[in-house]
N, C-alpha and C positions, 0 to 999 in steps of 0.2 A: 306693471298693474295698472297704474293710474290710465296708462294709455289704453289698455283694454278694456276698463270702466268707461272711457270716454266714448269709445268706438262703440261698446254695447248700447250704452245709453241713446247715443245718438240715430243708431240703427232702430232701436225701439221707438223711439219719437218718429221716424219717418214712416215706420209701419203704420203707427197709428194717423199718421197722413193720408199714406196711400191707399193702405188695404182696409176693408171692412170685412167681416165675418159673413158666411152664408148664414142667413137668418131665415126663419120659417115665416116669410111673409107673404101676403097675398098680393098678387099685381092689382095695382090699381086698374088697369085696364091690360090685356095681352098685346103682344107685338101680332099685328094681321098677318095672315099668309102672304107671301111674296119675297122678292129679294129688296133688302134695303142697305141703303148707305148713309151713314150719318156720322156727327162729332158731338163730342162731348167736351167743355170747358171748363177745367178745375181751377178754382182760384179761393183764396182766404187765407186764413191762419187759424192756429189753434194754440192755447196756452194754459198752463197749470202745471202745480207742483214745481214750481221756480223754474219751468222750461218752456220753451215756445219755438214754433216752427212758422214760417210764412213761405207761401209759394210766391215766387218772383216772376210777376208776369202774369201768363196762363199756361196751364198745361193742357196739350191738344191730344185728344183722344179720338182717334179715328178707328171707325168700325163698319164691317160688312157684315149680313147675315141672311141666311136663306130661311125661311117659316114656310114649311109644308101646310097642307089643308088641314091637318090634326094639331097644328100649333107647336111642333118640333123643330128647335131652333140648332142651325149649324154655322157657325161663323169665325171671324177672326177679328183681332184688335192691337191696336198699337199705340203706346203712348209715347209721344215725341220726348228728347231730352228736356228737363225741367228743373231749374234750380230752385233750391229751397233752401232758405236762411234758417238758422238754429240758434237760440240762447239757452245756456245751460246755467247751471248753479255757478256761483264764486265767478261771475264775471266771463266765464268761458263762451265763446262763439264760433260757429262752425258752418259748413254749409255742405250740401249734396246735390247731385244731379242724378235724378229719378227718370228712368226710361223702362219701357216695358214691352211685350208681346205676347199673345196667346191665343188661344181659341175659346169660343163662345158656344154653349150648349143650353139645354132646358126645354122648358114647354112653357109659352106665355111670357114669362120673363127669360132674360139673358143670363145664365150663370157663368161667372168669368173663370177661367183656369189660365196658368201661363207663369210666368216669372217677373218680377220686378228687379231692375238691376241699380243698386244704390253706388254712386261713387261719393266715397267721404273724405273732406278736406277738415283738418281740425288744427289750425296753426300753433296753437299755445303746446302740444305735446310732438309737432313734427309729423303728423300723418296727412299725406297727401294723395289722392287719388287711391284711398283705399277701397275696394269693390267688394261688396256684399250681394248676393241671389237672395230674393225671398219670395215665397209663393205668392202670387197674385189670387184672389178670391173675392166673393162677393157676387151679387146679382143687380140687375136694374131693369126698369119696364117703364112704357110710356105712361103719363097721366092725362093727357089729352090729345086728340088727333083726329085725322080725318083717314079717308081712303088712302091717299098718297103721303100725306106727312104725319109724324107724330112728335111729341116731345116729353120729356119729364126731367127729372135730377138725379144722376149718378151717385151723389154725395148722400143721399136718404140714409142708407147703411153706414156709411162713415162717420156721419154725426152721429148717429145713436153710439157707434162705438167709441167714438171721442168723448161723448158726454158721460158714458157709463165707465169710462175709467177718469172721470171729475175734471175734464179739460172742458175750458170755454172754447168754442168753435165758431167761426165765421166761414167755414169751408162750403162752397156749392160747388155743383157740376152739371148745370143746366145741359142738356143733350137736345139735338134734333134729328131727325132722320127722315129720309125721302124714300119712297117706295119706288124703285127704278125699273122692277119688273113684276109679273105675274108669277106664281109659283111655277118653276121649270123653265122658265124663258131666261134668256142672258139679260135683255133690256140695254139700256145706254148708260153707261157710266159717267154720270154728269153731276155736278154739285155746287152749291153756291157757295164760295170761300167767303162772301160776305158776314157769313154768320159768326165767324171767329172774329172779325174787324169789329161786330156791332157788340157781342160780348164784351171785348177787352175795351171799348170805348166807353161802355155804361160802367164797367169798373173803374177807368180812368176817371169819368166824371164824378163819380161818387166819392171818389179819393181827392179831388180837387177842393180847395177852400171854396172858393166862386167862380165854379164853370160860367163861361160865357154863353150869353143866351144863344148867339149863332152856332154855338157848338152843340147846344143842348136842341135846337130845331134842327140841325143837321142829321142829328141821332133820329130824332123822330122820322124823319124822311127816310133813312135807311130802313129803319124797323117797320114803316108802312110799306115798303117796296120789298122787304124780305115777306111780310104777311101776306101781300098780294099772293103769292106763290100758294098759299094755303086755300086760295078760292078756286083752285084749278084741280081739285079733285074729280077724278074720274068714275065711271062705275067701277065698283069693286066686288063681283059676285061671292068672293071668296070671303069678304068681310065681315068680322062678327056682326050680329045684328045689332047691337048697340051701339055702333059706330056711326056716326053722322058725317055726311058730305059736305064738303065746304069748309068755310072759314071756323076756326075754332079760336076761343082766347089764348093768346100765346102768354100765358100767365107770368114766366119768369120776366120778360122784359117788362111787362107791366107792373109787377111787384117792385122790380127795383126802379123803374121810372117814378113810381109813386114815393119811395124812400128818398130818390134822388130831390123830388118838386118838396118835401116836406123839409128836407135839410136848407134846401134854398129859402123857404118860407119862413124858417124858424131865425133867419138872419139876413132879411131882405134889404138891409141898408145898401148893400153894394148893386143893387137893381134899381133902374127907374121903374115907373107905374107901366110905360110901355114894354118892358122888358117883361113884367110879370103878367100883363095882359095876354103878350103872345105865348108865354108859357102856359097860361091856363087855355088857350085856344090849342096848343100842342098837346096837352093833358085830355081834352075831350077827343083830338083826333086819333091819339094813340089808344084809348079806352080805359085811362085812369081815372076820368070824370065823366059821369053822364051815365045813360041808362044803359049801354054797351059795356059798363064796367063789369069785370067777372065777380068781383068782390065789391058789393054795394056798400057796405058798411065803411070800408076804407075809401071809398070814392066819396063817400058824403063827408066823411072827415076832412079830405082833402079839400073838396069844395068849399065847405066852411073855412076853412085857413085861407085860402085864394080871397074869399069875400072879405075876410077880416084886413087881410093885406092891402087888397085894392082898394078898399073903403078910406085905408089912412093914407094910400098914395094920392088917392083921388083929393082928398081934404088938403094934403100939401099942394096938389096942382091948382086947386081953386084960390088957394092962398097966393100961389105966384101967378096967376092967370095964365096956366099953361093949359091951353086948349087942344093942343096936339096929342097929348098924354090920355086926355079925358076922353077924346074920340076913341082910340085904341083900346080904353077901359070899356067904354060901352060897347064896341062890337065884341068884346071877349065875353063881357057880363052877358051880354043879347043871346048869343052861342050857347054860353053855360047854364042858361036859365035863371041865372041871378037877376030878377026882374027889378027889386027895390034899388040896386047897385046900378043898372042899366039905366032907368028912369033919373037917379040922381046926376050921372054922368051925361045923360042926353040933356037935361036941363040947363046944365053949366056949359056944356060944348057947342049947343046950336042954338 
């Protein structure tokens, strides 16, 4: 009996992680007509009622779909094998491997069907590799995009479902898709695998206690290169009239980068003034600070925090006579429009 209860409990918890109900939600924007090839990256954890589950690494969700001129969707999806660690009451621990595949349908939003297969292991009761099949359901849609690229979050409905059963959740499922052909065309089957690496690296840096400046700057370069693809939008006569051509804010990366910078600035002791100055420049370049930021309120708050921390770093440099740091602070402050800080740094360094 105890074994059955543990298996049922764990399967139910993994359902909360992986499956979201089909809700009557209106898409933020529809998938435009054409053939699309995309990836979603699920990460995060949930907890509540003395149980919890954490996705180990990232769950990679691949999909392709065709959208006809009327917005009707026909496609396929697969979820690669993903490990999930589970904590249960009375100190029980367990794990599961989730994979899945199925079809996509709908109009405007992609409605999921098919099956999740979960292999359950609970060492304390002698269960190893016990398999359970569960129906896959839910739907997802773009939130921003252009004629040739779209992006959104597959986990919107999953988070609603998790919160509805009183679970705290950090689960996210950012996805992006590339338009590889017009409706009815075969197109070219190409995709930039760097998206998976960038999402995983962003999550890794957010989880690190003191991510290095070089890693942060390398991430910004990678995101900039990825975003450059958004500029390549071509004419799409079939696209809805509310779609804009060209670059759109890639908000998932900017939101996570803003979170990363706030984390670093809350505990800046591990970084020099030059490190923080370089991160400010990177924040401007990626769009987390400045007039190009999609969330001006968040950008203003981050900019003010940079100013506060860099003022303290500059005071330390002045006390030590370190003009090298001060030069970099001046350059960053000037680029970010922090005039008083730039003048203060310039007065000491030059």
